[in-house]
N, C-alpha and C positions, 0 to 999 in steps of 0.2 A: 777830494774833489778835482784835483789836478795830475798831471803826469800820469794819464791813464793807463798807458802801455805797462809802465814799471810797476806803479802803484797796485794797480789792478792784478796784474800777473802775479806778484808777491803775495797779495791777499789771498787770491784763490789757492795757489800752492800750501798756504797754511792752514786752508779750511777742507779742501777736497779730500785729501788723503785721511785724515782724521775723522771726518764725516762718514766715509765709506768704510773705513774701518770699524767704527761704531756699530754700523748697521750688519756688517759681515760678522761680528763679533756676537752680537745679540741673535742672529740667524743661527749660527754655529752652536749656540747653547741653547737653542730652543726657547729664547727669550722675546723675540721680535714679536711674535702675535700678542703679548701681553703687555708690550712697552710700546707706548705711544712716542715718537719722535715729531718735534714741530720745530722747523728751522726757518727762520724769517727775521727781518728786521722790523722798523717801526714805519717805513715807507718804501717807495720804490725810487727809482733813480731816472732821471730824465734822460731821454734816448739822444739828446744833443750833445754837442761838445763845448757848450758855451753856458756859464752860469749867469752871464750877463752882468758881473760884478767886476769886470777887468781881469778875470781869471780864467784859464781854460780849465774845463771839468764839467762834471755831470751835477746837477742841482737835485734837490729833493723833489719827489714826485708822488703825490697823494691820489693819482688817478690810476695807477697800474703797479703791480709789485708782484712778487715771486714769493712763492710758500712751497716748501717740502714736506711733506707728510710721508713718515715710513711707520709700519708697524701698527700696533694697536688695533687691528681690525680694519684699517684702511686698504681699500683695494691698491695693488701695486703694479707698477708698470704704465702708468697712463699719464697724460697730460690733460688737465682740465682747465678749460678756458683759454683766451688769447687776448693779447692786444691788437691794436691797428697795426698797420704795415710799418710804422717806424717805432712802435713800442711806447708810444704816449700815454695811451689810455686803454683800459680794459674794454673789450668790444664783444666778448663772447663769456657766457657764464660769470656775469657780472654781479658781485655782491657787496653790500655795506658791511663795514667793519663787524656791526652786530651779528651779522650772520655767521661770521667767523668764530665769535665769543660762543654761541649757541652750539655750534658745531663741535668746537671743543668741549665743551661741557658734555655734550651726548656722547663723544669718543671716550670720556672720561667716566660714562655710566651715572651722569647726573641730570635730572630733569629740571631745565633751567626756570619752569614754571613752580618748582617747589623750593628751589634755592633762593633763600631772601637773606637779607642782612639788615639791622637796624642801623639808620644813618640820619642824622638830622631830625630826630623825634619821630621817624616813621620806618616801616619796613619797605625795604627796596627790593627788587631783583634785576639782574643784569639785562634781561631782554625786555624789560617794562616798556621800553618804547619800541618794541617790535623785534622781530628777528626770528628766523628759520634756519633749522639746519641744512646745510648744503647737501642735497641728496646725492650728487656725485661722489661725495666723500663718504657719507654715513650710510648709503644705500636707500 
């Protein structure tokens, strides 16, 4: 949350090269088209430099986050969506998390309408509260 220049710089260096190496290796082995890579956290980070709790840093942000997709039939070389001018919240190609769930199932070849599980005395499905595959990702 704090010491952004040092902490984030170190974190980026530990992630960037291995992530790029994985994608490059899968591509060289002709395995990238059949391997889906999804790189994300459970939330975004606030664009400001103050958490409001007496510490300097970035707080959790449920209104905008970044996700990297590679391989698995996902179109490459594009950016889908955008946040506002300060990175606070998504403003272009905005989707609820249930759309991401349906999209992931679709990319894995599963029909969310047919995928059910028994819980709490009844059958449930992931997208029972709605959800659509994100067309910019699945076509």
